[in-house]
A tleap script that builds the chain and sets N, CA, C and O, in Angstrom:
source leaprc.protein.ff14SB
mol = sequence {
  NMET SER PHE ASP ARG PHE THR ILE LYS ALA
  GLN GLU VAL VAL LYS ASN ALA PHE ASP LEU
  ALA GLN GLN HIE SER HIE GLN GLN ILE GLU
  PRO GLU HIE LEU LEU GLN ALA ILE LEU THR
  THR PRO ASP ASN VAL GLY VAL ILE VAL LEU
  LYS LYS ILE ILE GLU ASN PRO ALA GLY LYS
  THR ASP ASP SER GLU ALA TYR SER GLY SER
  LEU PHE ALA GLY ASN SER ILE ARG ILE CPHE
}
set mol.1.N position { 0.807 -1.303 0.080 }
set mol.1.CA position { 0.090 -0.144 -0.197 }
set mol.1.C position { 0.691 1.087 0.282 }
set mol.1.O position { 1.363 1.282 1.295 }
set mol.2.N position { 0.289 1.959 -0.728 }
set mol.2.CA position { 1.617 3.528 -0.668 }
set mol.2.C position { 0.751 4.306 0.239 }
set mol.2.O position { -0.475 4.238 0.331 }
set mol.3.N position { 1.474 4.966 0.816 }
set mol.3.CA position { 1.389 5.776 1.590 }
set mol.3.C position { 0.932 7.415 0.598 }
set mol.3.O position { 0.172 8.353 0.838 }
set mol.4.N position { 1.437 7.229 -0.026 }
set mol.4.CA position { 0.214 8.715 -1.016 }
set mol.4.C position { -0.861 8.459 -1.569 }
set mol.4.O position { -1.573 9.360 -2.013 }
set mol.5.N position { -1.177 7.196 -1.647 }
set mol.5.CA position { -3.197 7.190 -2.237 }
set mol.5.C position { -3.796 7.395 -1.006 }
set mol.5.O position { -5.025 7.461 -1.017 }
set mol.6.N position { -3.024 7.552 0.421 }
set mol.6.CA position { -4.116 7.754 1.370 }
set mol.6.C position { -4.607 9.423 0.750 }
set mol.6.O position { -4.298 9.956 -0.316 }
set mol.7.N position { -5.415 9.911 1.807 }
set mol.7.CA position { -6.198 11.334 2.144 }
set mol.7.C position { -5.218 12.244 2.658 }
set mol.7.O position { -4.339 11.995 3.483 }
set mol.8.N position { -5.565 13.763 1.845 }
set mol.8.CA position { -4.216 14.164 3.472 }
set mol.8.C position { -4.410 13.705 4.369 }
set mol.8.O position { -3.522 13.170 5.033 }
set mol.9.N position { -5.931 13.757 4.798 }
set mol.9.CA position { -5.883 13.886 6.546 }
set mol.9.C position { -5.847 12.660 7.141 }
set mol.9.O position { -5.755 12.507 8.359 }
set mol.10.N position { -5.947 11.340 5.940 }
set mol.10.CA position { -5.383 10.357 6.661 }
set mol.10.C position { -3.820 10.322 6.744 }
set mol.10.O position { -3.240 9.877 7.735 }
set mol.11.N position { -3.141 10.841 5.593 }
set mol.11.CA position { -1.678 11.068 5.875 }
set mol.11.C position { -1.547 11.590 7.075 }
set mol.11.O position { -0.901 10.880 7.845 }
set mol.12.N position { -1.993 12.733 7.566 }
set mol.12.CA position { -1.943 13.650 8.891 }
set mol.12.C position { -2.158 12.971 9.745 }
set mol.12.O position { -1.463 13.275 10.714 }
set mol.13.N position { -3.130 11.724 10.014 }
set mol.13.CA position { -3.026 11.403 11.368 }
set mol.13.C position { -2.241 10.086 11.399 }
set mol.13.O position { -1.916 9.801 12.551 }
set mol.14.N position { -1.846 9.213 10.496 }
set mol.14.CA position { -0.836 8.583 10.265 }
set mol.14.C position { 0.549 9.271 11.002 }
set mol.14.O position { 1.217 8.743 11.890 }
set mol.15.N position { 0.792 10.670 10.338 }
set mol.15.CA position { 1.904 11.471 10.684 }
set mol.15.C position { 1.901 11.414 12.285 }
set mol.15.O position { 2.761 10.991 13.057 }
set mol.16.N position { 0.729 11.945 12.507 }
set mol.16.CA position { 0.811 12.211 14.370 }
set mol.16.C position { 1.021 10.938 15.000 }
set mol.16.O position { 1.439 10.688 16.130 }
set mol.17.N position { 0.553 9.963 13.808 }
set mol.17.CA position { 0.335 8.652 15.011 }
set mol.17.C position { 1.771 8.297 15.032 }
set mol.17.O position { 1.944 7.442 15.900 }
set mol.18.N position { 3.067 8.664 14.318 }
set mol.18.CA position { 4.375 8.562 14.209 }
set mol.18.C position { 5.050 9.109 14.982 }
set mol.18.O position { 6.125 8.748 15.460 }
set mol.19.N position { 4.326 10.224 15.194 }
set mol.19.CA position { 5.791 11.623 16.176 }
set mol.19.C position { 4.511 11.513 17.356 }
set mol.19.O position { 4.332 12.683 17.692 }
set mol.20.N position { 3.800 10.870 17.926 }
set mol.20.CA position { 3.363 9.908 19.293 }
set mol.20.C position { 4.304 9.429 19.870 }
set mol.20.O position { 4.986 9.802 20.824 }
set mol.21.N position { 4.309 7.938 18.768 }
set mol.21.CA position { 5.356 6.961 18.925 }
set mol.21.C position { 6.375 7.555 19.524 }
set mol.21.O position { 6.598 7.448 20.730 }
set mol.22.N position { 7.257 8.410 18.500 }
set mol.22.CA position { 8.505 8.622 18.755 }
set mol.22.C position { 8.027 9.578 20.033 }
set mol.22.O position { 6.921 9.083 20.252 }
set mol.23.N position { 8.094 10.030 20.448 }
set mol.23.CA position { 7.565 11.358 21.837 }
set mol.23.C position { 7.691 9.854 22.721 }
set mol.23.O position { 8.714 9.895 23.405 }
set mol.24.N position { 7.168 8.946 22.842 }
set mol.24.CA position { 6.958 7.898 23.696 }
set mol.24.C position { 8.202 6.835 23.757 }
set mol.24.O position { 8.219 5.844 24.487 }
set mol.25.N position { 9.373 7.276 22.738 }
set mol.25.CA position { 10.425 6.187 22.136 }
set mol.25.C position { 10.026 4.609 22.253 }
set mol.25.O position { 10.560 3.620 22.756 }
set mol.26.N position { 8.609 4.915 21.412 }
set mol.26.CA position { 7.909 3.317 20.564 }
set mol.26.C position { 8.677 3.434 19.415 }
set mol.26.O position { 8.787 4.408 18.669 }
set mol.27.N position { 9.232 2.266 19.346 }
set mol.27.CA position { 9.756 1.927 17.694 }
set mol.27.C position { 8.755 1.604 16.838 }
set mol.27.O position { 8.930 1.892 15.654 }
set mol.28.N position { 7.781 1.090 17.152 }
set mol.28.CA position { 6.052 1.001 15.996 }
set mol.28.C position { 5.011 1.851 16.782 }
set mol.28.O position { 5.088 2.371 17.895 }
set mol.29.N position { 4.114 1.833 15.948 }
set mol.29.CA position { 2.849 2.774 15.587 }
set mol.29.C position { 2.017 1.496 16.143 }
set mol.29.O position { 1.951 0.489 15.437 }
set mol.30.N position { 1.311 1.545 17.552 }
set mol.30.CA position { 0.095 1.070 18.253 }
set mol.30.C position { -0.900 1.311 17.712 }
set mol.30.O position { -0.743 2.315 17.018 }
set mol.31.N position { -2.031 0.859 17.639 }
set mol.31.CA position { -3.414 0.951 17.673 }
set mol.31.C position { -3.511 2.392 18.777 }
set mol.31.O position { -3.841 3.526 18.430 }
set mol.32.N position { -3.167 2.000 19.998 }
set mol.32.CA position { -3.096 3.501 20.585 }
set mol.32.C position { -2.791 4.327 20.236 }
set mol.32.O position { -3.404 5.305 20.663 }
set mol.33.N position { -1.879 4.547 19.427 }
set mol.33.CA position { -1.068 5.797 18.708 }
set mol.33.C position { -1.969 6.369 17.674 }
set mol.33.O position { -1.909 7.569 17.406 }
set mol.34.N position { -2.990 5.388 16.948 }
set mol.34.CA position { -3.296 5.598 15.418 }
set mol.34.C position { -4.878 6.395 16.544 }
set mol.34.O position { -5.275 7.541 16.331 }
set mol.35.N position { -5.440 5.571 17.524 }
set mol.35.CA position { -6.759 5.990 17.832 }
set mol.35.C position { -6.536 7.465 18.452 }
set mol.35.O position { -7.329 8.378 18.222 }
set mol.36.N position { -5.178 7.645 19.407 }
set mol.36.CA position { -5.192 9.287 19.802 }
set mol.36.C position { -4.856 10.393 18.875 }
set mol.36.O position { -5.333 11.528 18.835 }
set mol.37.N position { -3.533 9.599 17.806 }
set mol.37.CA position { -4.037 10.716 16.906 }
set mol.37.C position { -5.687 11.164 15.921 }
set mol.37.O position { -5.937 12.337 15.642 }
set mol.38.N position { -6.480 10.181 15.587 }
set mol.38.CA position { -8.004 10.225 15.326 }
set mol.38.C position { -8.612 11.267 16.233 }
set mol.38.O position { -9.166 12.211 15.668 }
set mol.39.N position { -8.597 11.246 17.435 }
set mol.39.CA position { -8.784 11.366 18.404 }
set mol.39.C position { -8.840 13.629 18.258 }
set mol.39.O position { -9.493 14.632 18.547 }
set mol.40.N position { -7.694 13.161 17.650 }
set mol.40.CA position { -6.732 14.778 18.512 }
set mol.40.C position { -6.299 15.342 17.228 }
set mol.40.O position { -5.615 16.366 17.239 }
set mol.41.N position { -6.737 14.590 15.751 }
set mol.41.CA position { -6.498 15.638 14.756 }
set mol.41.C position { -7.874 16.251 14.295 }
set mol.41.O position { -8.836 15.525 14.046 }
set mol.42.N position { -7.927 17.782 14.181 }
set mol.42.CA position { -9.130 17.616 13.798 }
set mol.42.C position { -9.545 18.001 12.095 }
set mol.42.O position { -8.907 18.472 11.153 }
set mol.43.N position { -10.679 17.617 12.250 }
set mol.43.CA position { -11.701 17.455 10.712 }
set mol.43.C position { -11.248 16.170 9.682 }
set mol.43.O position { -11.103 16.016 8.470 }
set mol.44.N position { -11.150 15.558 10.595 }
set mol.44.CA position { -10.658 14.083 9.780 }
set mol.44.C position { -12.431 13.304 10.258 }
set mol.44.O position { -13.342 13.590 11.035 }
set mol.45.N position { -12.151 12.283 9.295 }
set mol.45.CA position { -13.534 11.583 9.398 }
set mol.45.C position { -13.940 10.564 10.091 }
set mol.45.O position { -15.102 10.240 10.335 }
set mol.46.N position { -12.558 9.846 10.538 }
set mol.46.CA position { -12.635 9.194 12.479 }
set mol.46.C position { -13.655 9.738 13.120 }
set mol.46.O position { -14.818 9.361 13.262 }
set mol.47.N position { -12.753 11.197 13.701 }
set mol.47.CA position { -13.905 11.215 14.563 }
set mol.47.C position { -14.965 11.563 14.070 }
set mol.47.O position { -15.651 11.988 15.000 }
set mol.48.N position { -15.632 11.649 12.922 }
set mol.48.CA position { -16.860 11.994 12.484 }
set mol.48.C position { -17.619 10.581 12.593 }
set mol.48.O position { -18.846 10.548 12.685 }
set mol.49.N position { -16.781 9.337 12.576 }
set mol.49.CA position { -17.643 7.905 12.877 }
set mol.49.C position { -17.687 8.021 14.102 }
set mol.49.O position { -18.819 8.106 14.578 }
set mol.50.N position { -16.899 8.052 14.742 }
set mol.50.CA position { -16.291 7.847 16.525 }
set mol.50.C position { -17.830 8.939 17.273 }
set mol.50.O position { -18.502 8.586 18.243 }
set mol.51.N position { -17.980 9.921 16.668 }
set mol.51.CA position { -18.816 10.467 16.718 }
set mol.51.C position { -20.433 9.657 17.706 }
set mol.51.O position { -20.923 9.545 18.829 }
set mol.52.N position { -20.694 9.213 15.940 }
set mol.52.CA position { -21.881 8.480 16.095 }
set mol.52.C position { -21.568 7.159 16.812 }
set mol.52.O position { -22.537 6.660 17.385 }
set mol.53.N position { -20.448 6.520 16.890 }
set mol.53.CA position { -20.439 5.539 17.720 }
set mol.53.C position { -20.459 5.647 19.209 }
set mol.53.O position { -20.991 4.878 20.011 }
set mol.54.N position { -19.715 6.853 19.457 }
set mol.54.CA position { -18.863 7.054 20.578 }
set mol.54.C position { -19.810 7.833 21.141 }
set mol.54.O position { -20.367 8.446 20.231 }
set mol.55.N position { -20.530 8.273 22.792 }
set mol.55.CA position { -21.002 9.726 23.363 }
set mol.55.C position { -19.956 11.038 22.930 }
set mol.55.O position { -20.167 11.896 22.073 }
set mol.56.N position { -18.962 10.911 23.677 }
set mol.56.CA position { -17.688 11.746 23.578 }
set mol.56.C position { -16.360 11.607 23.312 }
set mol.56.O position { -15.422 12.040 23.981 }
set mol.57.N position { -16.318 10.821 22.045 }
set mol.57.CA position { -14.766 10.600 21.375 }
set mol.57.C position { -13.964 11.166 21.994 }
set mol.57.O position { -13.033 10.435 22.332 }
set mol.58.N position { -13.846 12.820 22.518 }
set mol.58.CA position { -12.878 13.651 22.741 }
set mol.58.C position { -12.290 12.941 24.633 }
set mol.58.O position { -11.153 12.901 25.102 }
set mol.59.N position { -13.383 12.578 25.146 }
set mol.59.CA position { -12.938 12.128 26.387 }
set mol.59.C position { -12.305 11.196 26.349 }
set mol.59.O position { -11.897 10.900 27.472 }
set mol.60.N position { -11.813 10.165 25.158 }
set mol.60.CA position { -10.941 8.972 25.380 }
set mol.60.C position { -9.667 9.605 24.851 }
set mol.60.O position { -8.663 8.902 24.736 }
set mol.61.N position { -9.646 10.920 24.515 }
set mol.61.CA position { -8.132 10.906 24.303 }
set mol.61.C position { -7.155 10.494 25.834 }
set mol.61.O position { -6.190 9.730 25.814 }
set mol.62.N position { -7.639 11.148 26.995 }
set mol.62.CA position { -6.879 10.964 28.306 }
set mol.62.C position { -6.732 9.647 28.419 }
set mol.62.O position { -5.620 9.237 28.755 }
set mol.63.N position { -7.898 8.611 28.147 }
set mol.63.CA position { -7.349 7.327 28.063 }
set mol.63.C position { -6.757 7.049 27.170 }
set mol.63.O position { -6.171 6.049 27.585 }
set mol.64.N position { -6.426 7.199 26.121 }
set mol.64.CA position { -5.114 6.673 24.862 }
set mol.64.C position { -4.106 7.176 25.301 }
set mol.64.O position { -3.118 6.450 25.414 }
set mol.65.N position { -4.031 8.485 25.666 }
set mol.65.CA position { -2.937 8.909 26.133 }
set mol.65.C position { -2.265 8.103 27.400 }
set mol.65.O position { -1.103 8.039 27.803 }
set mol.66.N position { -3.025 7.741 27.680 }
set mol.66.CA position { -2.694 7.331 29.639 }
set mol.66.C position { -2.050 5.456 28.951 }
set mol.66.O position { -1.112 4.853 29.472 }
set mol.67.N position { -2.749 5.005 27.922 }
set mol.67.CA position { -2.642 3.580 27.758 }
set mol.67.C position { -1.301 3.701 26.819 }
set mol.67.O position { -0.342 2.973 27.078 }
set mol.68.N position { -1.251 4.476 25.904 }
set mol.68.CA position { -0.099 5.017 24.918 }
set mol.68.C position { 1.565 5.310 25.880 }
set mol.68.O position { 2.687 5.082 25.426 }
set mol.69.N position { 1.177 5.959 27.507 }
set mol.69.CA position { 2.116 6.282 28.101 }
set mol.69.C position { 2.479 4.761 28.911 }
set mol.69.O position { 3.664 4.600 29.204 }
set mol.70.N position { 1.486 3.639 29.279 }
set mol.70.CA position { 1.627 2.795 29.557 }
set mol.70.C position { 2.443 1.916 29.053 }
set mol.70.O position { 3.248 1.364 29.802 }
set mol.71.N position { 2.403 1.628 27.769 }
set mol.71.CA position { 2.714 1.045 26.774 }
set mol.71.C position { 4.565 0.540 27.046 }
set mol.71.O position { 5.188 -0.519 26.974 }
set mol.72.N position { 4.954 2.205 27.428 }
set mol.72.CA position { 6.729 2.141 27.489 }
set mol.72.C position { 7.174 1.662 29.217 }
set mol.72.O position { 8.329 1.677 29.642 }
set mol.73.N position { 6.019 1.279 29.977 }
set mol.73.CA position { 6.350 1.401 31.467 }
set mol.73.C position { 6.037 -0.312 31.462 }
set mol.73.O position { 6.559 -0.912 32.401 }
set mol.74.N position { 5.197 -1.181 30.440 }
set mol.74.CA position { 5.612 -2.337 30.536 }
set mol.74.C position { 4.032 -2.386 30.872 }
set mol.74.O position { 3.539 -3.423 30.429 }
set mol.75.N position { 2.918 -1.391 31.662 }
set mol.75.CA position { 1.711 -1.656 32.318 }
set mol.75.C position { 0.391 -1.939 31.242 }
set mol.75.O position { 0.502 -1.675 30.045 }
set mol.76.N position { -0.355 -2.278 31.589 }
set mol.76.CA position { -1.553 -2.473 30.987 }
set mol.76.C position { -2.962 -1.748 31.433 }
set mol.76.O position { -3.690 -2.144 32.344 }
set mol.77.N position { -3.128 -0.915 30.826 }
set mol.77.CA position { -4.894 -0.197 31.230 }
set mol.77.C position { -5.601 -0.589 29.734 }
set mol.77.O position { -5.162 -0.538 28.585 }
set mol.78.N position { -7.181 -1.093 30.422 }
set mol.78.CA position { -8.044 -0.258 29.403 }
set mol.78.C position { -8.718 0.563 29.245 }
set mol.78.O position { -9.587 0.929 30.037 }
set mol.79.N position { -8.514 0.949 28.381 }
set mol.79.CA position { -9.088 2.245 27.293 }
set mol.79.C position { -10.571 2.509 27.486 }
set mol.79.O position { -11.077 3.605 27.729 }
set mol.80.N position { -11.242 1.254 27.332 }
set mol.80.CA position { -12.799 1.090 26.888 }
set mol.80.C position { -13.600 0.643 28.060 }
set mol.80.O position { -14.811 0.455 27.945 }
savepdb mol mol.pdb
quit
């Protein structure tokens, strides 16, 4: 799959997930990084879909941050 075939917003989400992984010294992008990137990247389709499924997706950002931070420490936290 070619990264340049992604929409601009999808590329932005993946880049933000990559940046989050780097900030936590992780060597790969985990689903939690993608979730946090989706929740914090403005005007993306992922947030619109999550709003249809979850009452307050913005409230899940803190949970995803806690979980991605715990990945480095080796702890396990349930997000939902």
